[in-house]
C-alpha positions as CSV (number, residue, x, y, z in Angstrom):
1,M,11.7,-17.5,19.4
2,K,12.6,-13.9,18.6
3,L,10.2,-11.6,15.8
4,K,13.1,-11.2,13.6
5,E,13.5,-15.0,13.3
6,A,10.0,-15.6,13.1
7,L,9.6,-13.1,10.4
8,K,12.6,-15.0,8.7
9,R,11.1,-18.1,8.8
10,K,7.7,-16.9,7.2
11,D,5.8,-17.5,10.2
12,F,2.3,-15.9,10.6
13,V,3.5,-13.8,13.5
14,V,1.3,-12.2,16.2
15,T,2.2,-9.3,18.2
16,S,0.0,-6.5,20.6
17,E,0.0,-3.2,21.7
18,I,-0.2,-1.9,25.3
19,Q,0.4,1.3,26.8
20,A,3.3,2.0,29.3
21,P,2.0,2.4,32.7
22,V,2.1,6.1,34.1
23,D,0.7,5.4,37.6
24,Q,1.1,1.8,38.1
25,D,4.1,-0.9,38.3
26,P,5.5,-2.3,35.3
27,E,4.9,-5.8,36.7
28,Q,1.2,-5.1,36.6
29,I,1.7,-5.4,32.4
30,V,3.3,-9.0,33.2
31,K,-0.1,-10.1,35.2
32,S,-2.4,-8.7,32.4
33,L,-0.2,-10.9,30.0
34,Q,-0.1,-14.3,31.9
35,A,-2.7,-16.0,30.4
36,I,-1.1,-15.3,26.7
37,R,2.4,-16.3,27.5
38,G,3.9,-18.2,24.5
39,R,1.3,-17.1,22.3
40,M,2.7,-13.9,21.2
41,D,5.8,-13.0,19.0
42,G,5.9,-9.4,20.4
43,V,4.4,-7.0,22.7
44,S,4.7,-3.4,21.7
45,L,4.5,-0.4,24.3
46,S,3.5,2.8,23.2
47,D,5.0,6.1,24.7
48,T,2.2,7.3,27.1
49,E,1.2,11.0,28.5
50,F,-1.5,12.0,31.0
51,Q,-1.6,15.4,32.2
52,G,2.2,16.1,31.9
53,V,3.3,12.7,33.3
54,V,5.1,10.5,30.6
55,G,4.9,6.5,31.4
56,D,8.5,4.8,31.4
57,T,8.1,2.9,28.2
58,I,11.7,1.4,27.9
59,K,11.5,0.5,31.6
60,A,8.4,-1.5,31.2
61,C,10.1,-3.0,27.8
62,E,12.4,-3.9,30.4
63,V,10.1,-5.6,32.6
64,L,8.8,-7.5,29.8
65,Q,12.2,-8.7,28.7
66,Q,12.8,-10.0,32.3
67,N,9.6,-11.9,32.2
68,R,10.3,-13.5,28.9
69,F,8.3,-11.5,26.4
70,E,9.4,-10.5,23.3
71,S,9.2,-6.7,23.7
72,I,8.9,-4.0,20.9
73,Y,10.0,0.0,21.9
74,Q,7.4,2.3,20.0
75,T,8.1,5.8,19.5
76,T,7.7,8.6,16.8
77,T,10.4,10.8,15.6
78,R,8.3,14.0,15.3
79,D,8.8,15.4,18.3
80,K,12.5,14.5,18.9
81,N,16.1,15.6,17.9
82,R,18.8,13.4,16.7
83,I,20.4,13.6,20.2
84,Q,16.8,12.7,22.1
85,L,16.3,9.9,19.4
86,Q,20.0,8.5,19.7
87,N,19.4,8.4,23.8
88,D,16.2,6.8,23.6
89,L,17.6,3.9,21.3
90,L,20.5,3.4,23.5
91,S,18.9,3.2,26.9
92,A,16.4,0.6,24.8
93,H,19.5,-1.3,23.1
94,D,20.9,-1.3,26.9
95,A,18.0,-2.8,28.5
96,G,18.2,-5.6,26.1
97,I,15.3,-4.7,23.7
98,D,16.0,-5.6,20.3
99,N,13.0,-4.3,18.6
100,L,11.7,-0.9,17.4
101,L,8.6,0.4,16.2
102,V,8.9,3.9,14.6
103,F,6.4,5.9,13.1
104,T,8.0,9.0,11.0
105,E,4.5,10.4,11.4
106,D,2.1,10.2,14.3
107,Y,0.6,7.2,12.8
108,R,1.6,6.2,9.1
109,I,3.9,7.2,6.4
110,T,2.2,9.8,4.4
111,G,2.5,12.5,1.8
112,D,-0.6,14.1,1.1
113,S,0.8,17.4,1.0
114,L,3.7,19.2,0.5
115,Q,4.2,19.9,4.4
116,E,3.8,16.0,5.0
117,M,6.0,15.3,2.5
118,M,8.6,17.3,4.1
119,F,8.2,16.5,7.4
120,F,8.6,12.9,6.3
121,H,11.9,13.1,4.7
122,V,13.1,14.9,7.5
123,D,11.7,12.5,10.0
124,A,13.0,9.7,7.9
125,G,16.3,11.0,7.4
126,K,17.0,11.9,11.0
127,L,15.9,8.0,11.9
128,Q,18.5,6.9,9.4
129,S,21.1,9.1,10.5
130,V,20.9,7.7,14.1
131,L,20.4,4.2,13.2
132,Q,23.4,4.1,10.7
133,H,25.6,5.6,13.5
134,L,24.3,3.0,16.1
135,R,25.3,0.0,13.6
136,D,28.5,1.7,12.8
137,G,29.5,1.7,16.1
138,H,29.6,5.3,17.3
139,T,27.3,8.0,18.2
140,I,26.5,11.0,16.2
141,D,29.1,13.0,17.5
142,G,31.7,10.3,17.0
143,Q,32.0,8.7,20.2
144,E,33.0,5.0,20.4
145,L,30.2,2.4,21.8
146,P,31.1,-0.4,23.6
147,L,29.0,-2.4,20.8
148,R,27.4,-2.0,17.8
149,K,23.5,-1.4,18.1
150,E,21.0,-3.1,15.6
151,F,17.4,-3.3,16.0
152,L,14.6,-5.3,13.9
153,L,12.7,-2.1,12.5
154,G,9.2,-1.9,11.9
155,S,7.7,1.0,10.2
156,G,3.9,2.5,9.7
157,V,2.1,2.4,6.6
158,E,-1.3,3.5,5.5
159,S,-3.4,0.6,4.1
160,A,-6.6,2.6,3.1
161,W,-5.5,3.9,-0.2
162,G,-7.8,1.2,-1.6
163,K,-7.3,1.2,-5.5
164,N,-5.2,4.2,-5.8
165,V,-2.0,4.1,-3.8
166,P,0.0,7.4,-4.6
167,D,3.7,7.3,-6.4
168,L,4.8,9.2,-3.7
169,E,3.8,7.1,-0.8
170,M,5.5,4.2,-2.7
171,K,8.7,6.0,-2.9
172,E,8.8,6.8,0.9
173,M,7.8,2.9,1.3
174,E,10.9,2.3,-0.7
175,E,13.1,4.8,1.3
176,M,12.1,3.3,4.6
177,T,13.2,-0.4,2.9
178,K,16.6,1.4,2.3
179,I,16.9,2.4,6.0
180,G,16.3,-1.0,7.1
181,T,12.7,-1.5,7.8
182,G,12.2,-5.4,8.7
183,Y,8.3,-5.1,8.1
184,F,5.6,-2.8,7.5
185,L,3.2,-2.3,10.2
186,T,-0.6,-1.0,8.5
187,T,-3.0,1.0,10.1
188,P,-6.1,-0.8,11.3
189,V,-7.8,-3.3,9.0
190,F,-11.8,-3.8,8.8
191,D,-12.5,-4.4,5.4
192,V,-10.4,-7.4,4.1
193,D,-11.2,-7.5,0.9
194,R,-10.0,-3.7,0.6
195,F,-6.9,-4.6,1.9
196,E,-6.0,-7.0,-0.6
197,K,-6.5,-4.5,-3.3
198,F,-4.1,-2.4,-1.4
199,L,-1.5,-5.1,-1.1
200,S,-2.1,-6.3,-5.0
201,R,-1.3,-2.8,-5.8
202,T,1.7,-2.3,-3.4
203,Q,5.2,-3.0,-4.1
204,T,6.5,-3.8,-0.5
205,F,10.1,-4.3,-1.9
206,G,10.4,-7.8,-0.2
207,V,9.5,-6.7,3.4
208,P,6.8,-8.6,5.2
209,V,3.6,-6.8,6.1
210,I,1.7,-7.2,9.5
211,A,-1.9,-6.2,9.4
212,E,-3.5,-4.0,12.5
213,V,-6.7,-5.5,14.0
214,M,-8.2,-3.6,16.7
215,I,-10.4,-5.2,18.9
216,L,-14.0,-3.6,18.9
217,R,-16.3,-4.5,22.0
218,T,-19.2,-1.9,20.9
219,A,-20.7,0.0,18.3
220,G,-20.0,3.0,20.2
221,M,-16.5,2.5,19.9
222,A,-16.9,1.9,16.0
223,K,-18.6,4.9,15.7
224,F,-15.9,6.9,17.3
225,L,-13.1,5.4,15.1
226,N,-15.3,6.6,12.1
227,R,-16.0,10.1,13.4
228,H,-12.4,10.9,14.9
229,L,-10.0,8.6,12.9
230,K,-10.8,7.8,9.6
231,P,-14.5,8.4,8.1
232,G,-15.5,4.8,6.7
233,L,-12.8,3.1,8.6
234,V,-15.1,0.9,9.9
235,P,-17.8,-0.8,7.7
236,D,-21.5,-0.6,8.6
237,W,-22.0,-4.3,8.9
238,I,-19.7,-4.4,11.7
239,I,-21.2,-1.4,13.4
240,K,-24.6,-3.0,12.6
241,K,-23.5,-6.4,14.1
242,L,-22.3,-5.0,17.4
243,A,-25.4,-2.7,17.9
244,T,-28.0,-5.6,17.4
245,A,-26.1,-8.2,18.9
246,T,-27.9,-9.9,22.1
247,D,-24.4,-11.0,23.1
248,I,-21.9,-8.2,22.4
249,E,-19.0,-10.0,23.6
250,K,-19.7,-13.0,21.3
251,A,-20.2,-10.8,18.3
252,S,-17.2,-8.7,18.8
253,I,-15.1,-12.0,18.8
254,E,-16.4,-13.3,15.9
255,I,-15.9,-10.2,14.3
256,F,-12.3,-10.2,15.1
257,A,-12.1,-14.1,14.5
258,D,-13.5,-13.6,10.9
259,I,-11.2,-10.7,9.9
260,V,-8.0,-12.4,11.0
261,K,-8.9,-15.6,9.3
262,G,-9.3,-13.5,6.1
263,L,-6.0,-11.9,6.8
264,K,-4.0,-15.4,7.2
265,H,-3.6,-15.7,3.2
266,L,-2.6,-12.3,2.4
267,C,0.1,-11.4,5.0
268,Q,3.0,-12.6,7.4
269,G,0.8,-11.5,10.8
270,V,-1.5,-9.4,12.6
271,H,-0.8,-6.4,15.2
272,I,-3.6,-6.9,17.8
273,I,-4.9,-3.6,19.4
274,T,-7.0,-4.2,22.5
275,I,-7.2,-0.7,23.9
276,G,-7.3,-1.9,27.7
277,G,-8.6,-5.4,27.0
278,E,-5.6,-7.6,27.6
279,E,-7.4,-9.8,30.3
280,K,-9.6,-11.1,27.3
281,L,-7.1,-11.5,24.6
282,R,-7.0,-15.3,25.0
283,Q,-10.5,-15.9,24.1
284,Y,-10.1,-13.9,21.0
285,L,-6.8,-15.6,20.3
286,D,-8.7,-19.1,20.3
287,A,-11.6,-18.3,18.4
288,A,-9.1,-17.0,15.7
289,G,-6.8,-19.9,15.6
290,L,-4.1,-18.0,16.9
291,K,-1.0,-19.8,18.3
């Protein structure tokens, strides 16, 4: 079933994210996902760059499509002008990719400063312009396209506002809804209670929300996220459980399962970040009762 159809049916969807390979055959991605075939509503591939070499994300998405995986082309708008963004979206659509996950910032919709607010409006306007032209069946310079191009659009949103959801961010979510967002994807959720407060104070404009859940395999990984991504992102109890566990993998699976089970009645799906652990993803899905 297509991701768009699953969301429309109000199914609890399960998607995951992997990186497009830089130095290996895209077929290796398929092999790493064989154990979870049929258990994912979508697999997103993010742009990858290593020492100046950029992975072919669209080609990797195409290979997934050819092997009966629903692929999601994930990109950002910050470093692309309208022509570059249009060319990427045309290539993706021609490769049979129907799903698009776009971050108008590096990772989230935000408006914490005047500069960020300006960046958001520039990037959102750029994205809207390109998508509308493709939907109307022509390029931004007026050339007719053989077919109209339509994507299921996912948009990133910050989910750590807690009890204070700024009006500006609400307006930005509303703006993304006007562009045609089919779902909002949150930043990583580790504290279900805090996420519930976020949802209770957020107007999602009838758009489904998918919560990002990151698999934490060690206490060191959790501390790294708190140090480099966002202070306090991973609660102390999770770090302590991983640090003191006699069976770290079992503790990691239990943490993941508890978070997912807490989210099932709050939102319409989870987006799993494995950080290279695709080969063990089946164990996590089993524990959380997913698919």
